[in-house]
GUVOSE-864387 format. One record per residue (C-alpha): chain; z, x, y; residue in three letters; residue number from 1. Coordinates in Angstrom, 2 decimals, decimal comma. Example, Ala and Ser with C-alpha at 12.3 -4.5 7.8 and 13.67 -1.06 7.14 Angstrom:
A 7,80 12,30 -4,50 ALA 1
A 7,14 13,67 -1,06 SER 2
This chain:
A 5,04 12,94 -16,76 UNK 1
A 2,62 14,97 -18,91 UNK 2
A 4,25 16,07 -22,16 UNK 3
A 3,23 19,59 -23,26 UNK 4
A 3,96 21,09 -26,68 UNK 5
A 4,14 24,88 -26,71 UNK 6
A 3,68 26,34 -30,19 UNK 7
A 5,56 29,60 -30,62 UNK 8
A 8,92 30,88 -29,34 UNK 9
A 8,04 34,52 -28,83 UNK 10
A 8,02 35,99 -25,34 UNK 11
A 4,59 34,51 -24,52 UNK 12
A 5,51 31,00 -25,65 UNK 13
A 8,87 30,99 -23,87 UNK 14
A 7,41 32,38 -20,66 UNK 15
A 4,74 29,67 -20,89 UNK 16
A 7,39 26,99 -21,30 UNK 17
A 9,21 28,27 -18,21 UNK 18
A 6,09 28,31 -16,02 UNK 19
A 5,07 24,84 -17,20 UNK 20
A 8,53 23,58 -16,32 UNK 21
A 8,09 24,97 -12,80 UNK 22
A 4,93 22,86 -12,51 UNK 23
A 6,85 19,71 -13,40 UNK 24
A 5,69 19,23 -16,99 UNK 25
A 7,87 17,81 -19,76 UNK 26
A 7,96 20,73 -22,23 UNK 27
A 8,93 21,04 -25,89 UNK 28
A 8,71 24,34 -27,77 UNK 29
A 7,99 24,32 -31,53 UNK 30
A 8,90 27,40 -33,55 UNK 31
A 8,43 27,96 -37,29 UNK 32
A 11,44 30,27 -37,54 UNK 33
A 15,12 29,62 -36,98 UNK 34
A 15,42 31,81 -33,86 UNK 35
A 13,26 32,86 -30,93 UNK 36
A 11,59 36,26 -30,66 UNK 37
A 11,76 37,24 -34,33 UNK 38
A 8,11 38,25 -34,87 UNK 39
A 6,19 40,63 -32,59 UNK 40
A 8,75 40,18 -29,80 UNK 41
A 11,63 41,40 -31,97 UNK 42
A 11,28 45,18 -31,86 UNK 43
A 8,27 46,05 -29,73 UNK 44
A 8,09 49,13 -27,53 UNK 45
A 10,22 47,57 -24,81 UNK 46
A 7,66 48,57 -22,20 UNK 47
A 7,05 46,60 -19,02 UNK 48
A 4,23 48,99 -18,15 UNK 49
A 2,27 46,92 -15,69 UNK 50
A 0,09 49,86 -14,65 UNK 51
A -0,71 51,09 -18,19 UNK 52
A -2,76 48,26 -19,61 UNK 53
A -6,10 49,88 -20,41 UNK 54
A -8,02 48,36 -23,33 UNK 55
A -7,77 50,04 -26,71 UNK 56
A -11,57 50,13 -27,01 UNK 57
A -12,95 53,15 -25,17 UNK 58
A -15,62 55,87 -25,49 UNK 59
A -12,88 58,24 -26,72 UNK 60
A -12,12 55,96 -29,66 UNK 61
A -15,81 55,76 -30,48 UNK 62
A -16,12 59,55 -30,49 UNK 63
A -13,13 59,96 -32,82 UNK 64
A -14,13 57,21 -35,25 UNK 65
A -14,29 59,58 -38,22 UNK 66
A -10,64 60,58 -37,71 UNK 67
A -9,52 56,96 -37,86 UNK 68
A -10,58 56,92 -41,51 UNK 69
A -9,20 60,31 -42,54 UNK 70
A -6,02 61,12 -40,57 UNK 71
A -2,95 59,71 -42,33 UNK 72
A -0,74 60,56 -39,33 UNK 73
A -3,03 59,55 -36,47 UNK 74
A -1,91 57,23 -33,70 UNK 75
A -4,75 54,82 -34,51 UNK 76
A -5,73 54,35 -38,14 UNK 77
A -8,36 52,16 -39,79 UNK 78
A -8,41 51,01 -43,41 UNK 79
A -11,67 49,10 -43,94 UNK 80
A -11,61 46,32 -46,52 UNK 81
A -13,91 43,59 -47,76 UNK 82
A -12,75 41,07 -45,19 UNK 83
A -15,24 39,18 -43,04 UNK 84
A -12,67 38,65 -40,27 UNK 85
A -11,94 42,37 -40,10 UNK 86
A -15,63 43,28 -40,12 UNK 87
A -16,41 40,84 -37,31 UNK 88
A -13,49 42,11 -35,26 UNK 89
A -14,52 45,75 -35,74 UNK 90
A -18,10 45,04 -34,73 UNK 91
A -16,83 43,30 -31,61 UNK 92
A -14,51 46,23 -30,94 UNK 93
A -17,29 48,82 -31,23 UNK 94
A -19,47 46,74 -28,92 UNK 95
A -16,96 47,06 -26,06 UNK 96
A -16,26 50,79 -26,38 UNK 97
A -18,54 51,63 -23,45 UNK 98
A -17,13 53,17 -20,27 UNK 99
A -18,31 50,23 -18,19 UNK 100
A -16,60 47,62 -20,36 UNK 101
A -13,46 49,76 -20,63 UNK 102
A -13,28 50,08 -16,84 UNK 103
A -13,81 46,36 -16,27 UNK 104
A -11,22 45,47 -18,89 UNK 105
A -8,70 47,86 -17,33 UNK 106
A -9,19 46,29 -13,90 UNK 107
A -8,82 42,75 -15,30 UNK 108
A -5,63 43,65 -17,16 UNK 109
A -4,23 45,53 -14,17 UNK 110
A -4,75 42,41 -12,03 UNK 111
A -2,95 40,32 -14,65 UNK 112
A -0,16 42,91 -14,70 UNK 113
A 0,37 42,44 -10,96 UNK 114
A 0,78 38,68 -11,49 UNK 115
A 3,10 39,30 -14,44 UNK 116
A 5,42 41,62 -12,54 UNK 117
A 5,65 39,14 -9,68 UNK 118
A 6,29 36,19 -12,00 UNK 119
A 9,11 37,95 -13,88 UNK 120
A 10,66 39,19 -10,62 UNK 121
A 10,67 35,63 -9,26 UNK 122
A 12,29 34,29 -12,43 UNK 123
A 15,02 36,95 -12,33 UNK 124
A 15,73 36,30 -8,66 UNK 125
A 16,38 32,63 -9,48 UNK 126
A 18,03 33,27 -12,85 UNK 127
A 19,43 36,82 -13,25 UNK 128
A 19,12 37,08 -17,02 UNK 129
A 20,61 40,13 -18,74 UNK 130
A 18,21 41,85 -21,18 UNK 131
A 18,97 45,58 -20,78 UNK 132
A 16,37 45,76 -18,04 UNK 133
A 15,83 49,15 -16,44 UNK 134
A 13,57 50,26 -13,61 UNK 135
A 13,69 54,01 -14,18 UNK 136
A 9,93 54,58 -14,16 UNK 137
A 7,61 56,09 -16,76 UNK 138
A 7,17 59,81 -17,43 UNK 139
A 4,02 60,82 -19,32 UNK 140
A 4,53 64,23 -20,93 UNK 141
A 1,54 66,45 -21,78 UNK 142
A 1,52 69,48 -24,07 UNK 143
A -2,12 70,32 -23,35 UNK 144
A -3,09 71,61 -19,91 UNK 145
A -6,66 70,43 -20,42 UNK 146
A -5,60 66,89 -21,31 UNK 147
A -3,09 66,84 -18,45 UNK 148
A -5,67 67,85 -15,84 UNK 149
A -8,31 65,44 -17,15 UNK 150
A -5,87 62,54 -17,30 UNK 151
A -4,44 63,36 -13,90 UNK 152
A -7,91 63,31 -12,31 UNK 153
A -9,00 60,02 -13,83 UNK 154
A -5,77 58,03 -14,19 UNK 155
A -4,07 58,95 -10,93 UNK 156
A -7,19 58,19 -8,89 UNK 157
A -7,64 54,84 -10,65 UNK 158
A -4,02 53,79 -10,16 UNK 159
A -3,85 54,93 -6,55 UNK 160
A -7,02 52,98 -5,82 UNK 161
A -5,14 49,91 -7,04 UNK 162
A -2,00 50,61 -5,03 UNK 163
A 0,09 52,24 -7,77 UNK 164
A 2,17 55,31 -6,86 UNK 165
A 1,97 58,20 -9,31 UNK 166
A 3,16 61,82 -9,03 UNK 167
A 1,93 64,98 -10,73 UNK 168
A 4,80 67,15 -11,96 UNK 169
A 4,95 70,70 -13,24 UNK 170
A 7,07 71,55 -16,28 UNK 171
A 10,21 72,38 -14,28 UNK 172
A 9,89 69,25 -12,15 UNK 173
A 9,58 67,18 -15,32 UNK 174
A 12,76 68,76 -16,71 UNK 175
A 14,67 68,10 -13,51 UNK 176
A 13,63 64,45 -13,70 UNK 177
A 14,33 64,15 -17,43 UNK 178
A 16,78 66,84 -18,66 UNK 179
A 16,68 65,51 -22,24 UNK 180
A 13,29 67,22 -22,57 UNK 181
A 14,81 70,70 -22,11 UNK 182
A 14,54 71,70 -25,82 UNK 183
A 10,74 71,37 -25,65 UNK 184
A 10,43 72,67 -22,08 UNK 185
A 8,21 75,59 -23,15 UNK 186
A 5,71 73,14 -24,66 UNK 187
A 5,28 71,00 -21,54 UNK 188
A 2,04 71,64 -19,66 UNK 189
A 2,59 68,96 -17,05 UNK 190
A 3,71 65,37 -16,52 UNK 191
A 2,82 62,26 -14,59 UNK 192
A 5,59 60,07 -13,19 UNK 193
A 5,05 56,42 -12,21 UNK 194
A 8,25 55,16 -10,54 UNK 195
A 7,31 51,47 -10,61 UNK 196
A 7,35 51,12 -14,42 UNK 197
A 10,11 49,26 -16,25 UNK 198
A 11,53 48,59 -19,71 UNK 199
A 13,77 46,06 -21,40 UNK 200
A 14,85 44,37 -24,62 UNK 201
A 12,20 41,75 -25,36 UNK 202
A 14,12 40,04 -28,17 UNK 203
A 17,20 39,72 -25,98 UNK 204
A 15,12 38,26 -23,15 UNK 205
A 13,71 35,68 -25,59 UNK 206
A 17,24 34,61 -26,54 UNK 207
A 18,34 34,46 -22,89 UNK 208
A 15,25 32,43 -22,02 UNK 209
A 16,10 29,94 -24,76 UNK 210
A 19,50 29,36 -23,20 UNK 211
A 17,96 29,00 -19,76 UNK 212
A 15,20 26,64 -20,88 UNK 213
A 17,63 24,38 -22,71 UNK 214
A 19,88 24,25 -19,65 UNK 215
A 16,85 23,17 -17,60 UNK 216
A 15,91 20,36 -19,99 UNK 217
A 13,35 21,97 -22,30 UNK 218
A 13,68 20,96 -25,94 UNK 219
A 13,37 23,77 -28,49 UNK 220
A 12,57 22,70 -32,04 UNK 221
A 13,29 25,52 -34,49 UNK 222
A 12,39 25,53 -38,19 UNK 223
A 9,53 23,21 -37,27 UNK 224
A 6,14 24,81 -37,87 UNK 225
A 3,04 23,07 -36,57 UNK 226
A 0,93 22,96 -39,71 UNK 227
A -2,34 21,43 -38,48 UNK 228
A -4,29 20,34 -35,44 UNK 229
A -6,72 17,42 -35,43 UNK 230
A -8,61 15,22 -32,99 UNK 231
A -7,95 11,53 -32,57 UNK 232
A -10,67 8,86 -32,33 UNK 233
A -11,21 9,73 -28,65 UNK 234
A -11,46 13,46 -29,38 UNK 235
A -8,02 14,30 -27,95 UNK 236
A -5,81 16,87 -29,64 UNK 237
A -3,13 15,89 -32,14 UNK 238
A -0,59 18,32 -33,60 UNK 239
A 1,21 17,77 -36,90 UNK 240
A 4,35 19,06 -38,52 UNK 241
A 3,21 18,48 -42,09 UNK 242
A 2,29 14,77 -41,99 UNK 243
A 4,26 13,94 -38,85 UNK 244
A 2,35 13,83 -35,54 UNK 245
A 4,31 15,28 -32,64 UNK 246
A 4,53 13,48 -29,31 UNK 247
A 2,45 15,44 -26,77 UNK 248
A -0,34 14,94 -24,28 UNK 249
A -1,33 18,62 -24,37 UNK 250
A -0,80 21,46 -26,84 UNK 251
A -0,59 25,19 -26,09 UNK 252
A -1,19 27,72 -28,85 UNK 253
A 1,12 30,65 -28,05 UNK 254
A 1,92 31,67 -31,61 UNK 255
A 0,04 34,94 -31,87 UNK 256
A -1,39 35,81 -35,27 UNK 257
A -0,80 32,26 -36,58 UNK 258
A -3,05 30,69 -33,93 UNK 259
A -6,50 31,34 -35,53 UNK 260
A -5,65 29,37 -38,68 UNK 261
A -4,73 26,33 -36,58 UNK 262
A -7,77 26,63 -34,33 UNK 263
A -10,44 27,28 -36,97 UNK 264
A -10,59 23,73 -38,48 UNK 265
A -11,43 22,52 -34,97 UNK 266
A -14,40 24,88 -34,82 UNK 267
A -12,66 27,35 -32,50 UNK 268
A -12,97 31,07 -33,18 UNK 269
A -10,37 32,99 -31,19 UNK 270
A -11,65 36,47 -32,07 UNK 271
A -8,15 37,60 -33,07 UNK 272
A -7,24 40,08 -35,78 UNK 273
A -3,72 41,36 -36,55 UNK 274
A -3,04 45,00 -35,66 UNK 275
A 0,09 46,58 -37,11 UNK 276
A 2,57 48,37 -34,88 UNK 277
A 5,75 50,33 -35,63 UNK 278
A 9,07 51,04 -33,96 UNK 279
A 12,44 52,68 -34,45 UNK 280
A 15,67 51,66 -32,74 UNK 281
A 18,36 54,34 -32,41 UNK 282
A 21,96 53,49 -31,44 UNK 283
A 23,03 55,88 -28,65 UNK 284
A 25,84 56,61 -26,23 UNK 285
A 26,31 58,86 -23,19 UNK 286
A 26,46 61,95 -25,44 UNK 287
A 23,25 61,25 -27,35 UNK 288
A 20,89 63,36 -25,18 UNK 289
A 18,55 60,38 -24,89 UNK 290
A 16,02 59,98 -22,07 UNK 291
A 16,86 57,85 -19,04 UNK 292
A 13,28 57,07 -17,96 UNK 293
A 10,65 55,58 -20,22 UNK 294
A 8,91 58,61 -21,72 UNK 295
A 5,45 58,80 -23,26 UNK 296
A 4,61 61,59 -25,71 UNK 297
A 0,91 61,84 -24,93 UNK 298
A 0,01 64,08 -27,88 UNK 299
A 1,30 61,61 -30,46 UNK 300
A 0,93 58,47 -28,30 UNK 301
A 4,58 57,51 -28,84 UNK 302
A 6,69 55,74 -26,21 UNK 303
A 10,45 55,90 -25,69 UNK 304
A 12,43 53,23 -23,82 UNK 305
A 16,14 53,28 -22,96 UNK 306
A 17,69 49,84 -23,47 UNK 307
A 21,43 49,90 -22,85 UNK 308
A 23,06 51,52 -25,88 UNK 309
A 19,76 51,72 -27,78 UNK 310
A 16,68 53,92 -27,66 UNK 311
A 13,50 52,14 -28,71 UNK 312
A 10,66 54,32 -30,01 UNK 313
A 7,25 52,82 -30,70 UNK 314
A 3,88 54,14 -31,69 UNK 315
A 0,81 53,93 -33,89 UNK 316
A -1,66 51,11 -34,36 UNK 317
A -3,04 50,35 -37,82 UNK 318
A -6,00 48,14 -38,66 UNK 319
A -6,04 46,84 -42,22 UNK 320
A -2,79 48,49 -43,40 UNK 321
A -0,45 46,16 -45,28 UNK 322
A 0,82 47,99 -48,39 UNK 323
A 4,60 48,59 -48,35 UNK 324
A 4,21 52,25 -49,35 UNK 325
A 1,80 52,94 -46,48 UNK 326
A 4,06 51,13 -44,01 UNK 327
A 7,09 53,15 -45,13 UNK 328
A 5,09 56,37 -44,79 UNK 329
A 4,15 55,48 -41,22 UNK 330
A 7,81 54,84 -40,35 UNK 331
A 8,64 58,29 -41,73 UNK 332
A 5,84 59,81 -39,62 UNK 333
A 7,35 58,19 -36,53 UNK 334
A 10,78 59,60 -37,39 UNK 335
A 9,27 63,08 -37,74 UNK 336
A 7,60 62,75 -34,35 UNK 337
A 10,93 61,80 -32,75 UNK 338
A 12,63 64,81 -34,31 UNK 339
A 9,90 67,10 -33,00 UNK 340
A 9,80 65,66 -29,47 UNK 341
A 13,54 65,11 -28,95 UNK 342
A 15,15 67,66 -31,32 UNK 343
A 18,52 67,44 -29,54 UNK 344
A 18,76 63,63 -29,84 UNK 345
A 22,15 62,69 -31,29 UNK 346
A 22,14 58,98 -32,15 UNK 347
A 25,43 57,38 -33,10 UNK 348
A 23,98 55,94 -36,31 UNK 349
A 20,79 55,70 -38,38 UNK 350
A 17,57 54,36 -36,89 UNK 351
A 16,38 50,85 -37,73 UNK 352
A 12,69 50,80 -38,62 UNK 353
A 10,40 47,88 -37,90 UNK 354
A 6,76 47,02 -38,41 UNK 355
A 4,97 43,92 -37,20 UNK 356
A 1,57 42,38 -36,53 UNK 357
A 0,14 41,84 -33,07 UNK 358
A -2,59 39,34 -32,32 UNK 359
A -5,37 41,42 -30,76 UNK 360
A -8,87 40,75 -29,51 UNK 361
A -11,59 43,45 -29,44 UNK 362
A -11,45 43,60 -25,63 UNK 363
A -7,60 43,78 -25,54 UNK 364
A -7,79 40,85 -23,09 UNK 365
A -5,83 37,73 -24,05 UNK 366
A -7,38 34,26 -24,14 UNK 367
A -5,71 32,06 -21,53 UNK 368
A -6,58 28,49 -20,61 UNK 369
A -8,34 25,39 -21,89 UNK 370
A -10,52 25,14 -24,98 UNK 371
A -13,42 22,77 -25,51 UNK 372
A -11,04 20,46 -27,39 UNK 373
A -9,50 18,07 -24,81 UNK 374
A -5,79 18,70 -24,43 UNK 375
A -5,74 22,00 -26,35 UNK 376
A -4,94 25,24 -24,49 UNK 377
A -4,50 28,83 -25,66 UNK 378
A -2,36 31,77 -24,58 UNK 379
A -2,94 34,30 -27,35 UNK 380
A -4,41 37,70 -28,19 UNK 381
A -2,18 40,03 -26,13 UNK 382
A -2,12 42,85 -28,69 UNK 383
A 0,44 45,50 -27,73 UNK 384
A 0,73 44,08 -24,19 UNK 385
A 2,54 40,83 -24,94 UNK 386
A 5,84 41,74 -23,25 UNK 387
A 4,12 43,28 -20,24 UNK 388
A 1,66 40,45 -19,65 UNK 389
A 3,68 37,45 -20,88 UNK 390
A 4,79 36,08 -17,53 UNK 391
A 1,45 36,58 -15,80 UNK 392
A -0,36 34,94 -18,70 UNK 393
A 2,13 32,07 -18,61 UNK 394
A 1,51 31,55 -14,91 UNK 395
A -2,27 31,46 -15,38 UNK 396
A -1,89 29,05 -18,30 UNK 397
A 0,37 26,71 -16,34 UNK 398
A -2,08 26,74 -13,43 UNK 399
A -4,97 25,97 -15,78 UNK 400
A -3,18 22,87 -17,12 UNK 401
A -2,08 21,82 -13,65 UNK 402
A -5,68 22,18 -12,40 UNK 403
A -7,45 21,10 -15,58 UNK 404
A -9,54 18,62 -13,59 UNK 405
A -10,29 21,06 -10,79 UNK 406
A -11,66 24,55 -10,17 UNK 407
A -10,56 27,45 -12,39 UNK 408
A -8,83 30,20 -10,37 UNK 409
A -10,87 33,41 -10,17 UNK 410
A -8,46 35,60 -12,16 UNK 411
A -8,01 32,96 -14,86 UNK 412
A -11,78 32,84 -15,38 UNK 413
A -11,68 36,47 -16,61 UNK 414
A -9,47 35,41 -19,54 UNK 415
A -11,07 32,06 -20,37 UNK 416
A -12,72 31,19 -23,70 UNK 417
């Protein structure tokens, strides 16, 4: 039986381990930390938004480039620095900001989202894991009539063409669907509701997956970072924990922002740069006036997800921001946006702030599949879409290993190196 080492116990790595197990592989997961899901998976936006996977790079971003440098409170902020990796990533990002590339990227990611939804549904039918999963849909709330009408024309037509149901709502219809928005009812110009969208607690799902994988015979090795990759005399991949070679026939890099440092000595450039995201987690109860559906504040580009007795709020993407003072200021900005958008929210305790790095590629499309190094595979570069796309990416990766001597499936070829 082929022995596969999966590096990384975030949602992507654990989903990969599960799909490999379904293919009959002998799987071991190696994680540098002491628990699963403690990096990007820990406090992400909680969105399983399979229909909202458009690339970050777009003509709109290109047109607003000057604001990325000047607006301290903007949803997307850039801090240039003398860093070759950042410069290369930004040049690649600007190169794919055309409408044509944005459209193609959106279609590729939407197709992967379809696979991901199906893969997670199949897992949950076999193993009904509890992770505060809700299927209450997504409500996009617009405060500008112009933006609402433009988005409705373009987005609704695109989604309907791909089989996704979406409804245009007036202000009163939006309030009937989501009464918690009543305090800002006079500001609502319109809303779009997509009933198929979901949310859940990604960290909790990681922990539940660990229990499931162990019960199915997968070994999980925590506190065991893979520190280097090399080739043996025949060119095959070898992975090392310090000076100890691990026992594996194939290795999968699924460790996000840590993957480029392992791949680079082998001559592999993954095109990944870390983008910083932010979230708040509010404890709530039935009297907290919190939303039931997943809600998107379109003006500030902030998302809200109900997860049991918590409300997860996430927003903002920063490129090149790593100073503690700047990070704290961004958390405060997010808190102010929550207070403005849900002024009647009554949490049962203080919010927990979080900031973390996401491994992103200029195209927003992850790398999935084999590399030119025999036995080495990648499943990295998901950016803000890791939770949403994890199970589809895992399925494509497992198929690529299972068919490594045969033809690459058509969808997988869109995400190959």
